[in-house]
C-alpha positions in Angstrom: -145.0 30.6 44.7 -143.6 28.9 41.6 -140.0 27.9 41.6 -137.7 30.0 39.4 -136.5 28.1 36.4 -132.7 27.7 36.0 -130.4 26.1 33.5 -127.2 24.1 33.7 -124.4 24.3 31.2 -121.2 22.3 31.0 -117.9 22.2 29.1 -116.5 18.7 29.4 -113.0 17.9 28.0 -110.6 15.1 28.4 -109.1 16.4 31.6 -111.6 18.9 33.2 -115.4 19.1 33.5 -116.7 22.6 34.1 -120.3 23.5 35.0 -122.3 26.7 35.5 -125.7 27.1 37.0 -127.6 30.1 35.6 -130.9 31.8 35.9 -133.0 31.2 32.8 -131.9 33.7 30.1 -128.5 34.4 31.6 -125.2 34.0 29.6 -122.9 34.2 32.6 -123.0 33.1 36.2 -121.1 33.5 39.4 -121.8 29.9 40.2 -119.2 27.7 38.4 -118.0 24.3 39.4 -114.8 22.6 38.3 -114.0 18.9 38.5 -111.2 16.6 37.3 -112.4 13.9 35.0 -110.0 11.3 36.2 -111.4 11.5 39.8 -114.7 10.0 38.8 -115.0 6.5 37.3 -118.2 7.5 35.5 -120.0 10.7 34.7 -123.0 9.6 36.8 -120.8 9.6 39.9 -120.1 13.3 39.3 -123.8 14.2 38.6 -124.7 13.0 42.1 -122.1 15.3 43.7 -122.9 18.2 41.4 -126.6 18.3 42.3 -125.6 18.8 46.0 -123.0 21.4 45.1 -125.4 23.4 43.1 -128.2 23.3 45.7 -125.8 24.4 48.5 -124.1 27.2 46.5 -127.1 28.7 44.6 -130.3 27.8 46.4 -131.8 26.6 43.1 -134.5 24.1 43.8 -135.4 21.1 41.8 -134.1 20.0 38.5 -132.7 22.4 35.9 -135.2 23.3 33.1 -132.6 23.1 30.3 -129.2 21.5 30.2 -126.5 22.1 27.5 -123.4 19.9 27.6 -120.5 20.7 25.4 -118.4 17.5 25.0 -115.0 16.8 23.5 -116.2 14.2 21.0 -118.8 13.8 18.3 -122.1 14.9 19.7 -124.7 14.2 17.1 -125.2 10.6 18.2 -127.2 8.9 21.1 -124.1 7.3 22.6 -121.5 9.9 23.7 -118.0 8.4 24.0 -115.2 10.7 24.8 -112.1 10.7 22.5 -109.6 11.5 25.3 -111.2 10.1 28.5 -112.9 7.1 29.9 -116.3 8.6 30.2 -119.3 7.5 28.1 -123.1 7.8 28.5 -126.2 8.1 26.4 -128.5 11.1 25.9 -131.4 9.1 27.4 -129.3 8.5 30.6 -128.5 12.2 30.8 -132.2 13.2 30.8 -132.8 10.7 33.5 -129.9 11.8 35.7 -130.6 15.6 35.4 -134.4 15.3 35.3 -134.5 18.3 32.9 -137.2 19.2 30.4 -134.7 20.1 27.6 -131.3 18.5 26.9 -128.9 19.7 24.3 -125.5 18.1 23.6 -123.0 19.8 21.4 -119.4 19.4 20.4 -117.1 21.5 22.7 -115.8 23.5 19.8 -119.4 24.4 18.7 -119.7 25.9 22.2 -116.4 27.7 21.7 -117.7 29.1 18.4 -120.9 30.4 20.0 -118.7 31.9 22.8 -116.5 33.8 20.2 -119.6 35.9 19.3 -119.7 37.3 22.8 -116.0 38.3 23.2 -114.8 41.8 23.6 -111.3 43.4 22.7 -110.2 42.7 26.3 -110.7 39.0 25.9 -108.2 38.5 23.0 -104.6 39.3 21.9 -104.3 40.1 18.2 -101.3 38.5 16.5 -100.7 40.2 13.1 -103.0 41.0 10.3 -105.4 43.9 9.9 -109.1 44.4 10.5 -111.5 41.4 10.0 -113.7 41.5 7.0 -117.4 41.7 7.9 -119.6 38.7 6.9 -116.6 36.6 6.0 -116.0 33.1 7.6 -114.2 32.9 11.0 -112.0 29.9 11.8 -111.4 28.6 15.3 -108.9 26.1 16.5 -107.6 25.3 20.0 -105.4 23.0 21.9 -106.4 21.3 25.2 -106.2 17.7 26.0 -107.1 17.3 22.2 -107.3 19.7 19.3 -110.6 21.2 18.3 -111.7 23.1 15.1 -114.8 24.9 14.2 -116.1 27.8 12.0 -118.5 30.6 12.2 -120.4 31.4 8.9 -122.3 34.7 8.8 -125.8 34.9 7.2 -128.7 37.2 7.1 -130.2 36.0 10.3 -127.0 36.0 12.3 -124.5 33.1 12.0 -124.2 29.4 11.7 -121.6 27.2 13.5 -119.8 24.6 11.6 -118.5 22.0 14.1 -115.9 19.7 12.8 -113.4 17.0 13.7 -110.6 18.8 11.9 -108.2 18.1 14.8 -108.0 14.6 13.5 -106.9 15.5 10.0 -103.3 14.5 9.0 -100.4 16.4 10.4 -98.6 18.0 7.4 -94.9 18.9 8.0 -93.7 22.0 6.3 -89.9 21.8 6.8 -87.2 19.2 7.2 -87.3 19.2 11.0 -91.1 18.6 11.0 -90.6 15.8 8.5 -88.2 14.2 10.9 -90.7 14.6 13.6 -93.4 12.9 11.6 -91.1 10.0 10.8 -90.4 9.6 14.5 -94.0 9.8 15.7 -95.1 7.3 13.1 -93.1 4.7 14.9 -95.6 5.1 17.8 -98.8 6.2 16.2 -98.6 4.8 12.5 -100.9 7.6 11.4 -100.1 11.1 12.9 -103.0 13.5 13.2 -102.8 17.2 14.0 -103.9 16.4 17.5 -100.8 14.2 18.1 -98.8 17.4 17.7 -101.1 20.3 18.6 -102.4 19.5 22.0 -101.1 19.4 25.6 -100.0 15.8 25.0 -98.7 16.9 21.6 -96.1 19.2 23.3 -94.8 16.1 25.1 -94.9 14.1 21.9 -92.7 16.7 20.2 -90.3 17.0 23.1 -89.8 13.2 23.4 -89.4 12.9 19.6 -86.7 15.6 19.6 -84.9 13.9 22.5 -85.0 10.6 20.5 -83.7 12.3 17.4 -80.9 13.9 19.3 -80.2 10.8 21.3 -80.7 12.7 24.6 -82.6 11.3 27.6 -86.0 12.9 28.0 -86.2 14.6 31.4 -89.9 15.6 31.3 -93.2 13.7 31.0 -96.0 16.3 31.3 -96.9 19.4 29.3 -96.3 21.8 32.3 -92.8 20.4 32.8 -91.9 20.9 29.2 -93.3 24.4 29.0 -91.6 25.5 32.2 -88.2 24.2 31.1 -88.7 26.0 27.7 -89.7 29.3 29.3 -86.8 29.4 31.7 -84.3 28.2 29.0 -83.0 25.4 31.2 -83.6 22.6 28.6 -82.7 23.1 24.8 -84.9 20.2 23.7 -87.9 21.6 25.6 -87.3 25.0 24.0 -87.1 23.5 20.6 -90.3 21.5 21.2 -92.3 24.6 22.2 -91.0 26.5 19.2 -92.0 23.6 16.9 -95.4 23.5 18.6 -96.0 27.2 17.9 -94.8 27.0 14.3 -96.9 23.9 13.6 -99.9 25.7 15.1 -99.2 28.6 12.7 -99.1 26.3 9.7 -102.3 24.6 10.7 -104.1 27.9 11.4 -103.0 29.1 7.9 -104.3 26.0 6.3 -107.7 26.5 8.1 -107.8 30.1 6.9 -107.2 29.0 3.3 -109.7 26.1 3.6 -112.5 28.3 5.0 -111.6 31.6 3.3 -111.5 32.9 6.8 -111.1 36.6 6.2 -113.2 37.3 9.2 -110.2 36.1 11.3 -108.8 33.1 13.0 -109.2 32.5 16.7 -106.8 30.4 18.8 -108.8 29.0 21.8 -108.2 26.2 24.3 -106.5 26.0 27.6 -102.9 25.3 26.5 -101.6 28.3 24.6 -102.7 31.1 27.1 -100.3 29.5 29.6 -97.4 30.8 27.5 -99.0 33.6 25.6 -96.0 36.0 25.5 -93.8 33.2 24.1 -96.5 32.3 21.5 -97.0 35.8 20.3 -93.2 36.3 19.7 -92.7 32.8 18.3 -92.6 31.8 14.6 -96.4 31.3 14.7 -97.3 34.2 12.5 -94.5 33.5 10.0 -95.7 30.0 9.5 -99.3 31.1 9.3 -98.5 33.3 6.3 -95.9 31.1 4.7 -98.1 29.6 2.0 -96.2 30.3 -1.2 -98.3 32.1 -3.8 -100.9 32.9 -1.1 -98.8 34.9 1.3 -100.6 38.1 0.2 -104.0 36.4 0.8 -103.1 35.5 4.4 -101.2 38.6 5.5 -104.3 40.8 6.1 -106.1 38.0 8.1 -106.1 38.8 11.8 -105.4 36.0 14.3 -106.7 36.4 17.8 -105.5 34.5 20.9 -108.4 34.0 23.2 -107.5 34.7 26.8 -110.9 34.2 28.4 -110.9 31.0 30.4 -114.6 30.0 30.5 -115.4 30.4 26.9 -117.0 26.9 26.6 -119.5 27.7 29.4 -120.3 31.0 27.8 -120.9 29.3 24.4 -123.1 26.6 25.9 -125.2 29.3 27.5 -125.4 31.1 24.2 -126.5 27.9 22.5 -129.5 27.7 24.9 -130.2 31.3 24.4 -130.4 30.8 20.6 -132.9 27.9 20.8 
């Protein structure tokens, strides 16, 4: 009897590598595998372990027919080198390691964009605005280890994903405090991108800069520590940092909406913001999103959706294979 064909999809960021093994044609799977990037000197080391894990858990025999890897770096090149981790490999090596017939490598936010098309109302929290306009562009941004941006453009045959490196555009301060933040961060980074502020590491950057500006010793060195201290109100600098993060995200999301004409809505994805979703919803995010001078009335109707689904990249990678 012929072996049943199966596919492998992955969402690989700077911190975590997530995989799912699926029957051919499936978009979702009960078989998901999570690993920490820092535990493996190279991606090939993880591939060896992953093959055994999948065989033991699923009973899938042989090599996957198709593999789609969503990676947190530019993906339209032969040599894949991650922006925020030590991993690198070539597409030729990937085909050898996996033994697959079809290999697809896409940017992680292209995967997120594909996944957006499969979300239901239970997967998101709407933050302001009205109903999305049909057939208008949709903007997507999200904070994780880095900052990703993408867009969905509707057309007669469905949609097209515009994958970008917008997270590396310049950080643009919108008030005096943010200008002081930019001045402080430039002492370390020279050029300050949005990712230096709007990411997990960005929360720490903001916090440490505020401590420096206020001549207060920094007590925390990781994003979870800063967020926890902000949420319980135990540290005023941490609270100020989280508020500034939310407001800066609002300003960046508003800029993306203007740039794309994203009257189909803006989606906030990534693993960082859902960890403090209540705080985010009640923060100054929406005010800064709309605060665009003469274009306030343009932005007010645009809905913003906070994505709460935690495996969106895997779903999007599977949708990519489904669309081929």
